[in-house]
C-alpha positions as CSV (number, residue, x, y, z in Angstrom):
1,M,-76.2,50.7,141.2
2,Q,-72.9,49.6,142.6
3,H,-74.7,47.9,145.5
4,S,-76.6,45.6,143.0
5,L,-73.2,44.2,142.1
6,S,-72.4,43.3,145.7
7,L,-68.8,44.3,145.4
8,P,-66.6,44.2,148.5
9,E,-65.9,47.6,150.1
10,N,-62.4,49.2,149.8
11,K,-61.1,46.6,147.4
12,K,-59.8,47.0,143.8
13,I,-61.1,44.6,141.3
14,V,-58.9,43.0,138.6
15,L,-60.9,41.5,135.7
16,F,-58.8,39.0,133.7
17,D,-59.1,36.4,131.0
18,G,-59.9,33.3,133.0
19,V,-58.7,30.8,130.4
20,C,-55.3,32.5,129.6
21,N,-52.3,31.0,131.2
22,L,-50.3,34.3,131.1
23,C,-53.3,36.1,132.8
24,N,-53.6,33.4,135.4
25,T,-49.9,33.6,136.2
26,A,-50.2,37.4,136.5
27,V,-53.2,37.0,138.9
28,Q,-51.2,34.6,141.0
29,T,-48.2,37.0,141.1
30,I,-50.5,39.9,142.1
31,I,-52.0,37.7,144.9
32,Q,-48.5,36.8,146.1
33,H,-47.4,40.4,146.3
34,D,-50.7,41.9,147.6
35,K,-49.4,42.4,151.1
36,K,-52.2,44.9,152.0
37,D,-55.0,42.6,150.6
38,V,-56.2,45.3,148.2
39,F,-57.2,43.2,145.3
40,R,-60.1,41.0,144.4
41,F,-60.3,39.0,141.1
42,V,-63.0,38.0,138.7
43,A,-62.8,36.4,135.2
44,L,-64.0,38.5,132.4
45,Q,-66.1,35.6,131.1
46,S,-67.9,35.0,134.4
47,E,-71.4,36.3,135.2
48,M,-69.9,38.8,137.7
49,G,-67.2,39.8,135.2
50,I,-69.8,40.6,132.6
51,A,-72.0,42.5,135.1
52,I,-69.0,44.7,136.2
53,Q,-68.1,45.4,132.5
54,K,-71.6,46.4,131.7
55,H,-71.8,48.5,134.9
56,I,-68.7,50.6,134.0
57,G,-69.7,50.8,130.4
58,I,-67.2,48.5,128.7
59,D,-68.4,46.7,125.6
60,T,-67.9,43.0,126.4
61,R,-67.5,42.2,122.7
62,K,-64.5,44.6,122.4
63,I,-62.5,43.9,125.6
64,D,-60.6,40.7,126.2
65,S,-58.0,42.6,128.2
66,L,-57.1,43.1,131.8
67,V,-59.3,45.6,133.5
68,F,-58.5,47.4,136.8
69,Y,-61.6,48.7,138.5
70,A,-61.6,50.9,141.7
71,P,-65.4,50.9,142.4
72,G,-66.9,54.3,142.5
73,V,-63.6,55.9,141.5
74,S,-62.3,54.8,138.1
75,Y,-61.3,52.0,135.8
76,S,-58.5,51.3,133.3
77,Y,-57.6,48.6,130.9
78,K,-54.7,47.4,128.8
79,S,-51.3,49.0,129.6
80,E,-52.9,51.6,131.9
81,A,-54.4,48.8,134.1
82,V,-51.0,47.0,134.3
83,L,-49.4,50.3,135.5
84,D,-52.3,51.0,138.0
85,I,-51.9,47.5,139.5
86,A,-48.2,47.9,139.8
87,K,-48.6,51.2,141.5
88,E,-51.1,49.7,144.0
89,L,-48.7,46.8,144.7
90,G,-45.9,49.2,145.6
91,G,-42.4,48.2,146.3
92,I,-40.3,47.2,143.2
93,Y,-43.5,47.2,141.1
94,S,-44.0,50.9,141.6
95,L,-41.0,51.4,139.4
96,A,-43.2,50.5,136.5
97,I,-44.4,54.1,136.7
98,V,-41.4,55.1,134.6
99,F,-43.3,53.6,131.6
100,K,-45.9,56.4,132.0
101,I,-43.4,58.7,130.2
102,L,-44.2,56.7,127.0
103,P,-47.3,57.6,125.1
104,T,-50.3,55.4,126.0
105,P,-50.9,54.4,122.3
106,L,-47.3,53.0,122.2
107,L,-47.8,51.1,125.4
108,N,-51.1,49.8,124.3
109,S,-49.6,48.6,121.0
110,V,-47.1,46.5,122.9
111,Y,-49.9,45.3,125.2
112,D,-52.0,44.4,122.2
113,Y,-49.2,42.5,120.6
114,V,-48.7,40.4,123.7
115,A,-52.4,40.0,124.1
116,K,-52.9,38.9,120.5
117,N,-50.2,36.2,120.9
118,R,-50.8,35.2,124.5
119,Y,-52.6,31.9,123.7
120,K,-49.9,30.9,121.1
121,W,-47.0,31.8,123.4
122,Y,-48.4,30.7,126.8
123,G,-51.3,28.4,126.0
124,Q,-54.8,28.4,127.3
125,Q,-57.0,26.3,129.5
126,E,-60.3,24.8,128.5
127,H,-61.9,26.2,131.7
128,C,-61.4,29.2,133.9
129,W,-58.6,28.6,136.5
130,M,-60.0,27.6,139.9
131,P,-58.3,29.0,142.9
132,T,-57.4,26.8,145.9
133,P,-59.7,26.9,148.9
134,E,-57.3,29.3,150.7
135,L,-57.4,31.8,147.8
136,K,-61.1,31.5,147.0
137,A,-62.0,34.5,149.2
138,K,-60.0,36.7,146.8
139,F,-62.3,35.9,143.9
140,L,-65.8,37.3,143.2
């Protein structure tokens, strides 16, 4: 079934809220530090984003969160996705692993608090952020 999604091989997929300014900034930060060209990005709201969520069994009505998907291997969301992405980026970001000593429910409650307030604190766009032509290849 993975082939019907036409996902690039050997890439990790980051699904994000395409209208959230905080999320868009996070994606741009990941791109800037993705020295090994590991990541590809797709907005949760897009056709491909919805197809991936359905494929991995995520209820699209209940998730408005960051999702990290390693096709054919695993997926994670909320705080676990943030830590998985940091681990993949390596370098200084791999230090985020220290947060794994904290219970996931605690980390997710912090994540949920930020997520609940992200539009109020950081604003939102009317439309999904469009990458520059140079970055377009990183988006599905």
